N, C-alpha and C positions, 0 to 999 in steps of 0.2 A: 317842490310840490307842483309848480306850474307845469313841468314836463310830464308828471304823472297824469294830470288831468288832460293835458293835450293828447297823450297817448290813448287815454280812455275815450276821449271825444272822437279820435280817429277810428278807433275800433267800433264805436257806436254808429258812426257814419257808414262804415263798411258793412255792418250788419244790416242797417236800414237799406242801403243800396242793393244788397244781395236779396233781402226779403222782397223789396219792391220789384226787382227784376223777375223773381219767381212768380210773384202775383200777376205781373204783366205777361207771363208766359214767354219770356225772352229766350229761354233755353230750349224751346220747342221747335219741331220741324215746321210748324206754321209760321213762326217768326223767321226761320231761315228762308222760307219761300217769300215772305214779305220783303225781307232785305234784298233778295235777288231781284225782285220786281222793281224795288226802289232804285237799286243801282243800275239796272238796265235802263231805267228812265233817265238817270243822270249821265248815261253814255260814258262812264268812266272806264278806261282801259289800262290803268296802271295802278299798282298797289304798293304802298310803302309800309312794310311790316316792321313791327317793333319801333314805331315812330317816335316814342318819347314825347318831347315837347316840340319836335320839328314837324310842322304841318305844311306839306308841299301843295301849292296851287295845282289844281287839276288832277290830283291823286286821291285815291282812297287811302287814308292814313289810319293804320290799325295798331292798336295797343291792347294788351290783355293785362288788366289790373283787377284782381279779385274783389277789391273793395270799392270799385267804381260801378256806376250803373252799366248794366250789360245789354248788348244787343240792340242799341238804339242809334240809328244813323243820324248824324247832325252835320250841318254845314258850318265850316269855320273859315271865314274869308272866302277864298276861291277854291278851297279844298273841302274834302269830306273827312269826317272822323268817326271811328267806330271802335268801341271796346269789345273785343271778340277773341275767342280762343281758336287759333288757326290750326290746331292739331286735329280737329275734326273737319267735317265738310265746310268748305269756304262759302262766304256769303255772296259769291258771284257765280254766274253760270260757267260751266266747263267750256274751255276753248274760247274765252272771252277777253283775256288780258293780253296786252302787248308787252308789258313790263311788270316784273316783280322785283323789288329791291329792299334789302335789309342791311342796314349799317350797324355793326356792333350789336347784333341781337342773337345770332345763331349760337354764340357761346353760352347763352342762357338756356340752351336746350342740350340735354345729353345726346349721345349718339343715336339711341332709339328714336327719340323725339325729333332729332335732326332729319332722320330718314323719313319720318312721317310728314314733316313740314315740306321737304322737297318733293315728296310724292304728291301732296295736295297742290303745290305750286305748278307741277307739271300738268296736272289735270286742268287747272284754271287758265293756263297760258294757251294762246293760239299757236298753231304751227308757225315757226319762225320767231316766236316770242322769246324775250331775253329775261333771264334771272340774274341778278347781281347780289352777291353776298360779300361782306367784309367783316373782319373780326381781328382780335389780337392774334399775332402769328406765332404759333408754337416754335417754328423753326428759327425765327428771329431771336426769341427769348433763349432757346436752347443754345444756339451758336454764341450768343453774347455771354451766356453763363459759362460754357465750356472754355471760352477764350479768356475768362476772368475779367471781363469788361465791366469793372465796377462803375465807370463813368456813365455807362448806359443806364444802369439801374439807379444811379443817383440823380438822373435828370429830373427836374421838377415835374415835367409832364408825366413821366412814368410813376413818380411818387403820387401825383395828384389822383391817378386812377387806381391806386392801391388802397383798398379799403382797410387793410391792417396797418394802422399808423405806427405800431411797434416794430414792424418789419424793417430791418436795417441792412443785413447782408444781402448780396445778390441772390443767394439761395432762398432766403426768406421772402424777398420781393417776388421772385419767380413763382414760388408756391402760393403766395398771397394772390397773385394774378389768377392762378388756377382756381382758387377757392372763393375769392372775392366776397369777403364778409360772411364766411360760413356757408356758402352755397348758392349765391346768386348766379355765379358762373357754374355751369354744369359740365363743360367740356373745353378742351384746349385744342383748337383746330390748326392745321397747317394747310398748304395748298393741296398736298396729296390726299389728305382726309376729306377736304371739301370736294375735290374732284371725284373721289370715290362715292360719296353719298349722292352727288349729282348724277353720276353715271348710273348708279343703281335705280335712280328715279326715271331714267330714260334720256337725260340731256346729253347733247353732243357739243362739239366745238368748245370745250371747256378750257379756258385760258386764264392765266394770271395777268392782271392788268395794273396800270398805275392808278393813282387816286382820281385823276381827271381823265382817264383813258377808258374808252368803251362806248357802247351804243346807248347806255342808259341816260335819259335826260336828267337835268338838274343836279349834276354831280357836285358842283361847288356847294350846294345847299345840303346835299345828301351826305357827303363825306367830309367831316371836320378836318381842316388842315392840321390842327394840333395833334391829331392821332396818327398821322401818316407814319411816323417813325416806328410804330409798333404793329402796323396793320398789314394784313394780306387782303388783296382785292381780287375777286374772281367773277367772271361772267361766263354764262353758258346759254345755249340755245335749245329750244324744243324743236326737234326735226319735223 
């Protein structure tokens, strides 16, 4: 009974936050303009997209949760936080960012939305700016599956990030990674597919890098060490 009421309370909070955000005109062009002025005043030139609970100092940390208050910039420690949908116009001026980084977030977007996100990132970055994306690597999973590498799929860290607790065989875990609790994951990317969507947005110098390799600042905080065994890391530059 307690879980039922907790779920109802969560839904009610979500409804209140959505209604309040509508009342405060947070989804409007006027609020977009306000956010851009605020962020210009903050002199922030790097954006951490899909930040989860990781708030990086000196970054604009962005997360989109439908049930949270929308479109209000707040300072958290030495960083800034914003609940915002990045598939539309970004809350920063065009050609204003030096870095855009997303760790294990692009897989939560399908191919069409991935293309939309990288196009918006391209507009927001300065010439010479860097985008960094990481996500579960389709190639790693496919190679391990074809090789019959049960030990890989039985590793605790692979199991920990598998939302289907009943998955036991390598094939079941592989597919569970793709679907992630019935749809939280929308796509399974490898380097070639990430390279493709970045090229289509206009990026150049697209390369696969190591977990702590690349131009992007704060990599030890941005890229969890425990996820390295399943992850592909990519950086690209706006010419």
